[in-house]
Wavefront OBJ file of the C-alpha trace (Angstrom):
o trace
v 22.078 77.888 -50.476
v 22.518 78.956 -54.093
v 25.711 79.080 -56.166
v 26.562 82.657 -57.147
v 29.736 81.933 -59.100
v 32.563 79.515 -59.680
v 35.776 81.427 -58.980
v 38.286 78.599 -59.500
v 37.941 75.519 -61.700
v 40.127 72.384 -61.797
v 42.849 73.906 -64.000
v 42.802 77.128 -61.998
v 43.283 75.196 -58.760
v 46.229 73.320 -60.242
v 47.842 76.591 -61.394
v 47.211 78.238 -58.005
v 48.810 75.379 -56.063
v 51.813 75.338 -58.396
v 52.296 79.088 -57.902
v 51.998 78.739 -54.129
v 54.562 75.914 -54.140
v 57.038 78.104 -56.057
v 56.443 81.020 -53.662
v 57.027 78.790 -50.616
v 60.295 77.434 -52.027
v 61.508 80.896 -53.026
v 60.701 82.603 -49.729
v 62.329 79.788 -47.740
v 65.352 79.503 -50.062
v 64.676 75.795 -50.530
v 63.014 73.201 -48.340
v 65.769 72.014 -45.982
v 63.975 72.735 -42.703
v 60.394 72.830 -44.025
v 57.473 70.655 -43.009
v 53.892 71.059 -44.169
v 50.930 70.721 -41.797
v 47.372 70.715 -43.133
v 44.324 71.552 -41.025
v 41.720 68.819 -41.420
v 39.683 68.364 -43.553
v 40.317 70.271 -46.773
v 43.581 71.840 -45.594
v 44.860 68.274 -45.283
v 44.401 67.568 -48.985
v 45.726 70.955 -50.091
v 48.818 70.331 -47.911
v 49.381 66.901 -49.478
v 49.083 68.360 -52.987
v 51.486 71.195 -52.149
v 53.970 68.694 -50.671
v 53.798 66.623 -53.855
v 54.413 69.653 -56.082
v 57.246 70.960 -53.877
v 58.800 67.484 -53.706
v 58.742 67.202 -57.498
v 60.224 70.686 -57.953
v 63.011 70.093 -55.410
v 63.532 66.349 -56.000
v 63.141 65.728 -52.297
v 60.346 64.503 -50.032
v 58.919 66.894 -47.498
v 57.333 65.917 -44.158
v 53.551 66.302 -44.082
v 51.446 66.356 -40.944
v 47.721 66.646 -40.326
v 46.165 68.736 -37.579
v 42.761 68.197 -35.969
v 41.971 71.423 -34.112
v 38.630 70.244 -32.688
v 39.721 70.304 -29.023
v 41.401 73.716 -29.485
v 38.301 75.508 -30.773
v 37.214 78.503 -28.717
v 33.538 77.616 -29.222
v 33.810 74.031 -27.960
v 31.627 74.703 -24.900
v 28.880 76.325 -26.965
v 28.501 73.473 -29.462
v 25.213 71.628 -29.135
v 26.538 68.403 -30.619
v 29.446 66.293 -29.421
v 32.492 67.189 -31.568
v 33.882 64.478 -33.846
v 37.633 63.991 -33.426
v 39.529 63.228 -36.621
v 42.967 62.862 -35.020
v 46.171 64.822 -35.361
v 48.880 62.962 -37.300
v 52.278 64.617 -37.009
v 54.963 61.932 -37.103
v 57.947 64.295 -36.922
v 59.325 66.730 -34.366
v 58.103 70.268 -35.104
v 60.846 71.825 -32.965
v 63.161 74.095 -34.987
v 61.254 73.351 -38.220
v 59.754 75.981 -40.488
v 56.148 74.848 -40.494
v 53.971 75.640 -43.488
v 50.444 75.619 -42.032
v 47.782 75.035 -44.694
v 44.031 75.684 -44.704
v 41.433 76.123 -47.410
v 39.688 79.374 -46.400
v 40.822 82.168 -44.081
v 37.788 83.924 -42.624
v 37.615 85.079 -38.979
v 41.051 83.707 -38.021
v 39.709 81.509 -35.219
v 40.592 78.202 -36.899
v 44.160 79.397 -37.428
v 44.435 80.562 -33.808
v 43.388 77.087 -32.670
v 45.912 75.484 -35.038
v 48.712 77.726 -33.749
v 47.858 76.778 -30.160
v 48.001 73.067 -30.993
v 51.243 73.347 -32.983
v 53.004 75.158 -30.144
v 51.793 72.463 -27.734
v 53.617 69.914 -29.922
v 56.974 71.737 -29.853
v 58.671 74.993 -30.693
v 58.842 75.551 -34.455
v 61.433 77.996 -35.795
v 58.661 79.682 -37.795
v 55.044 79.058 -38.749
v 53.970 80.371 -42.144
v 50.324 80.338 -43.178
v 49.116 79.246 -46.616
v 45.457 79.596 -47.541
v 43.757 78.839 -50.812
v 41.197 81.635 -50.305
v 41.294 84.722 -48.067
v 37.755 86.062 -47.832
v 38.302 88.796 -45.235
v 36.127 89.527 -42.170
v 38.895 88.835 -39.641
v 38.010 88.770 -35.943
v 41.588 88.077 -34.843
v 44.862 89.660 -36.042
v 45.822 86.799 -38.367
v 47.291 87.278 -41.829
v 48.327 84.640 -44.368
v 51.895 84.572 -45.695
v 50.780 82.912 -48.944
v 47.325 83.389 -50.498
v 45.956 81.568 -53.520
v 43.250 84.162 -54.143
v 41.750 87.089 -52.228
v 37.970 86.984 -52.555
v 36.102 89.771 -50.754
v 32.726 88.442 -49.636
v 29.685 89.651 -47.773
v 28.636 87.971 -44.545
v 25.653 86.360 -46.292
v 28.001 84.603 -48.710
v 30.178 81.581 -48.147
v 33.188 80.142 -49.927
v 32.783 76.456 -50.766
v 36.029 74.671 -51.611
v 35.470 71.361 -53.362
v 38.322 68.882 -53.667
v 38.358 65.572 -55.560
v 39.474 63.684 -52.457
v 36.287 64.687 -50.584
v 33.818 66.082 -53.121
v 34.804 64.275 -56.366
v 35.580 67.575 -58.121
v 38.012 70.486 -57.832
v 36.433 73.928 -57.689
v 35.896 76.971 -55.508
v 32.432 78.501 -55.387
v 30.797 81.544 -53.864
v 27.417 80.535 -52.500
v 24.606 82.725 -51.225
v 23.398 81.702 -47.783
v 19.660 81.352 -47.281
v 18.257 84.401 -45.528
v 15.924 83.509 -42.704
l 1 2 3 4 5 6 7 8 9 10 11 12 13 14 15 16 17 18 19 20 21 22 23 24 25 26 27 28 29 30 31 32 33 34 35 36 37 38 39 40 41 42 43 44 45 46 47 48 49 50 51 52 53 54 55 56 57 58 59 60 61 62 63 64 65 66 67 68 69 70 71 72 73 74 75 76 77 78 79 80 81 82 83 84 85 86 87 88 89 90 91 92 93 94 95 96 97 98 99 100 101 102 103 104 105 106 107 108 109 110 111 112 113 114 115 116 117 118 119 120 121 122 123 124 125 126 127 128 129 130 131 132 133 134 135 136 137 138 139 140 141 142 143 144 145 146 147 148 149 150 151 152 153 154 155 156 157 158 159 160 161 162 163 164 165 166 167 168 169 170 171 172 173 174 175 176 177 178 179 180 181
């Protein structure tokens, strides 16, 4: 795996999240019925950062939940290793809320489909709006993000690597070339 380019640095990530926070507030005409749910692992930290920015802009705390979609994956039976459960943590009722679902990279759409299935099992949200830091294309399911940090067309032998301080000790988004076998 070799790094092709850095497409977002620390300052760029901060600016992108601030813009996304403003767009979310504007489209929803405030945050009265909003709750943010991040898909573990990196979506969790992006969700928490967005909630902090939105809370500061609106002078009000916003509910944040964390979703572990492991048991909702459509490839669960084909995995060779036992999946590691990280635990869903949603300590509020999702019913009638406008849920802002957050993930780092939108690729095939399968992760988002699994997240939607789990969210609907928890209640009946008024709406679910998708926020992704990077949309790289190559959809296999009809899923489209409502809010996108950056559209980055990629080839199938490339990968987007999102690095966050909470997990990777740095903030950046990279395009990496996958090893060809």
